[in-house]
C-alpha positions as CSV (number, residue, x, y, z in Angstrom):
1,M,51.8,-163.5,86.2
2,N,48.7,-165.7,85.5
3,I,45.2,-164.4,86.3
4,Y,42.2,-166.4,87.4
5,R,38.5,-166.0,88.0
6,T,36.8,-167.2,91.2
7,A,35.7,-170.5,89.7
8,E,39.2,-171.2,88.4
9,V,40.7,-170.6,91.8
10,A,38.2,-172.9,93.3
11,A,39.0,-175.6,90.7
12,V,42.8,-175.3,91.3
13,I,42.4,-175.5,95.1
14,G,39.5,-178.0,95.1
15,V,37.0,-175.9,97.0
16,H,33.6,-174.4,96.4
17,P,33.7,-170.8,94.8
18,N,31.9,-169.5,98.0
19,T,34.9,-170.7,100.0
20,V,37.2,-168.5,97.8
21,R,35.0,-165.5,98.6
22,L,35.0,-166.4,102.3
23,Y,38.8,-166.6,102.5
24,E,38.9,-163.2,100.9
25,E,36.3,-161.8,103.3
26,W,38.3,-163.3,106.3
27,E,41.5,-161.7,104.9
28,M,43.2,-165.1,104.5
29,I,44.0,-164.2,100.9
30,P,44.6,-160.7,99.4
31,K,41.6,-158.7,98.3
32,A,41.1,-159.4,94.6
33,K,41.0,-156.6,92.1
34,R,37.9,-156.3,89.9
35,Q,37.6,-155.9,86.2
36,T,35.3,-153.3,84.7
37,N,32.5,-155.9,84.5
38,G,32.8,-156.5,88.3
39,Y,34.4,-160.0,88.1
40,R,37.2,-160.7,90.6
41,V,40.7,-161.2,89.2
42,F,43.1,-163.5,91.2
43,T,46.8,-164.1,90.6
44,D,49.4,-166.7,91.3
45,F,49.9,-165.0,94.7
46,H,46.3,-165.8,95.6
47,I,46.7,-169.4,94.6
48,E,49.9,-169.9,96.7
49,Q,48.4,-168.0,99.6
50,F,45.3,-170.1,99.5
51,K,47.4,-173.3,99.6
52,L,49.3,-171.8,102.6
53,A,46.0,-171.1,104.4
54,R,44.6,-174.6,103.7
55,L,47.8,-176.2,105.1
56,A,47.8,-173.9,108.1
57,F,44.3,-175.0,109.1
58,Q,44.6,-178.6,108.1
59,I,45.3,-179.5,111.8
60,E,43.9,-176.9,114.2
61,V,45.6,-176.9,117.5
62,L,43.5,-174.8,119.8
63,Q,45.4,-174.6,123.1
64,N,47.4,-171.8,124.5
65,G,46.8,-169.3,121.7
66,L,48.2,-171.5,118.9
67,R,45.1,-171.1,116.7
68,K,45.2,-167.3,117.1
69,K,48.9,-167.3,116.2
70,I,48.4,-169.3,113.0
71,I,45.5,-167.1,111.9
72,Q,47.7,-164.1,112.4
73,M,50.5,-165.7,110.4
74,V,48.2,-166.4,107.4
75,K,46.7,-162.8,107.5
76,V,50.2,-161.3,107.6
77,S,51.3,-163.4,104.7
78,A,48.2,-162.2,102.7
79,T,49.5,-158.6,103.1
80,G,52.8,-159.6,101.5
81,D,54.9,-159.2,104.7
82,F,56.6,-162.5,104.3
83,D,59.4,-161.8,106.8
84,K,57.0,-161.3,109.6
85,A,54.9,-164.3,108.5
86,I,58.0,-166.5,108.5
87,S,58.9,-165.2,112.0
88,L,55.3,-166.0,113.2
89,A,55.4,-169.5,111.6
90,A,58.7,-170.2,113.4
91,E,57.2,-169.1,116.8
92,Y,54.3,-171.3,116.1
93,L,56.6,-174.3,115.4
94,E,58.6,-173.7,118.5
95,Q,55.4,-173.6,120.6
96,L,54.1,-176.8,119.0
97,Q,57.4,-178.5,120.0
98,R,56.9,-177.2,123.6
99,E,53.3,-178.5,123.7
100,R,54.5,-181.9,122.4
101,T,57.2,-182.0,125.1
102,N,54.6,-181.2,127.8
103,A,52.4,-184.0,126.4
104,E,55.2,-186.5,126.5
105,E,56.2,-185.5,130.0
106,A,52.7,-186.0,131.2
107,V,52.7,-189.6,129.9
108,T,56.0,-190.1,131.8
109,L,54.5,-188.6,134.9
110,V,51.4,-190.9,134.6
111,Q,53.8,-193.9,134.4
112,E,55.6,-192.8,137.5
113,I,52.3,-192.4,139.4
114,L,51.2,-195.9,138.3
115,H,54.5,-197.6,139.0
116,G,56.0,-195.5,141.7
117,E,56.2,-196.0,145.4
118,E,53.2,-196.6,147.5
119,A,51.0,-193.5,147.7
120,K,50.2,-191.8,151.0
121,H,47.4,-193.6,152.8
122,F,44.2,-191.7,153.4
123,H,41.5,-193.0,155.6
124,A,38.9,-191.1,153.5
125,L,38.8,-187.6,152.2
126,K,35.8,-185.4,151.4
127,R,35.6,-183.6,148.1
128,K,36.7,-180.3,149.7
129,E,39.7,-182.0,151.3
130,V,40.6,-183.5,148.0
131,S,40.2,-180.2,146.2
132,E,42.6,-178.5,148.7
133,Y,45.1,-181.4,148.7
134,L,45.4,-181.7,144.9
135,N,44.7,-178.0,144.2
136,I,41.8,-178.9,141.9
137,S,38.6,-176.9,142.1
138,M,35.5,-178.6,143.3
139,D,33.8,-177.8,140.1
140,T,36.5,-179.5,138.2
141,L,36.1,-182.6,140.4
142,R,32.4,-182.6,139.7
143,N,33.0,-182.2,136.0
144,W,35.4,-185.2,135.8
145,E,33.0,-187.3,137.7
146,M,30.1,-186.3,135.5
147,N,32.2,-187.2,132.5
148,G,32.8,-190.7,133.8
149,L,36.5,-190.3,134.6
150,L,36.0,-191.2,138.2
151,T,33.4,-193.1,140.2
152,V,33.5,-192.1,143.9
153,K,31.9,-194.2,146.6
154,R,29.5,-192.6,149.0
155,K,28.8,-193.0,152.7
156,E,25.4,-193.8,154.0
157,N,24.8,-190.1,154.5
158,G,25.4,-189.5,150.8
159,Y,28.8,-187.8,151.1
160,R,31.5,-188.8,148.7
161,V,34.6,-190.6,150.1
162,Y,37.8,-190.4,148.2
163,M,40.3,-193.3,148.9
164,D,43.9,-193.9,147.9
165,D,43.0,-195.3,144.4
166,D,40.8,-192.3,143.8
167,I,43.6,-189.9,144.7
168,R,46.0,-191.7,142.4
169,Q,43.5,-191.6,139.5
170,L,42.9,-187.9,140.1
171,K,46.6,-187.2,139.9
172,I,46.7,-189.1,136.6
173,I,43.8,-187.1,135.2
174,R,45.2,-183.8,136.5
175,S,48.6,-184.5,134.8
176,L,47.0,-185.3,131.5
177,R,44.6,-182.4,131.5
178,C,47.4,-180.0,132.3
179,A,49.0,-181.2,129.1
180,N,45.7,-180.6,127.2
181,Y,44.7,-184.2,126.6
182,S,41.0,-184.4,126.0
183,L,38.5,-185.9,128.5
184,E,37.6,-188.4,125.8
185,A,41.2,-189.5,125.4
186,I,41.8,-189.8,129.2
187,L,38.5,-191.8,129.6
188,Q,39.6,-194.2,126.9
189,M,43.0,-194.6,128.5
190,L,41.5,-195.2,131.9
191,F,39.2,-197.8,130.5
192,Q,42.0,-199.7,128.8
193,L,44.1,-199.4,132.0
194,S,41.3,-200.9,134.0
195,K,41.4,-204.0,131.7
196,N,45.2,-204.2,131.4
197,P,47.4,-202.5,134.1
198,N,50.4,-202.9,131.7
199,V,48.8,-201.1,128.8
200,D,51.0,-198.7,126.8
201,I,49.8,-195.3,128.1
202,L,50.8,-193.3,125.1
203,D,49.1,-195.8,122.7
204,A,46.0,-195.8,124.8
205,L,45.8,-192.0,124.8
206,N,46.3,-191.9,121.1
207,T,43.6,-194.5,120.1
208,P,40.0,-193.1,120.0
209,K,37.2,-195.6,120.4
210,D,36.0,-197.3,117.1
211,N,32.6,-195.6,117.4
212,T,34.0,-192.1,117.8
213,D,32.5,-190.1,114.9
214,I,34.5,-186.9,115.5
215,I,38.1,-187.1,116.5
216,A,39.5,-183.8,117.9
217,V,43.1,-182.9,117.9
218,C,43.4,-183.4,121.6
219,D,42.0,-186.9,121.3
220,K,45.2,-187.8,119.4
221,L,47.4,-185.1,120.9
222,I,50.9,-186.2,120.3
223,T,50.2,-187.6,116.8
224,S,48.4,-184.3,115.9
225,L,51.2,-182.2,117.3
226,F,53.8,-184.1,115.3
227,A,51.6,-183.6,112.1
228,A,51.2,-179.9,112.9
229,E,55.0,-179.5,113.4
230,N,55.5,-181.1,110.0
231,N,53.0,-178.7,108.4
232,A,54.6,-175.8,110.1
233,G,57.9,-176.7,108.6
234,Q,56.3,-176.9,105.1
235,M,54.6,-173.5,105.7
236,I,58.0,-171.9,106.5
237,A,59.4,-173.3,103.3
238,M,56.3,-172.1,101.3
239,L,56.7,-168.6,102.8
240,Q,60.3,-168.4,101.9
241,E,59.5,-169.4,98.3
242,M,56.6,-166.9,98.2
243,K,59.0,-164.2,99.3
244,L,61.3,-164.9,96.4
245,K,58.4,-165.0,93.9
246,F,56.1,-162.2,95.0
247,S,58.1,-159.7,97.0
């Protein structure tokens, strides 16, 4: 088996030597043995494990414990327990697939809300009444309004009044948030919808604004979940190969 120093590992992976030390400290790769002069000695196992970890965190999906699960998988693999790591990676893949199904179903639900039968007619609801009707907390309603997802009219006395269109929009927002779409993605979709009622909902959700500097996973949710699923499949294959080489 080949041996490498810290700088050589960094060169192979394409990272700074400090990153190699951090991955060792975080238990993402096995603890390196040291020579009598104190220098760390890494092996081919470290190289492959580092590649696995980099792939695992290439797309970080945070919701519903997925990040925690993938961290656990990487750490377990670093101990050499490849069977357990493969099992965890398979569970991770299955959960990603469920998340994508939820995200796609939310888009279908939005389309049904937009193109379904006439909504129930409300004369005017107060925030508390809307909260109870839609089972959304008042704090959440405030948050959505503060983030520009909804502009609610007010009476002369200053009280907000939610009408039919507001209720429909809140149902859309609720459906998408339950599927973990970001506020930014929903806001962009609503903006496009206001300009074109026939806009492709999925495309609108998956297209961040041109001036968005940082694009989070949940800003391009379905695309990111597809990519994460592909990576998970690659990780399982890598783990199976590592099991053959290093067990």
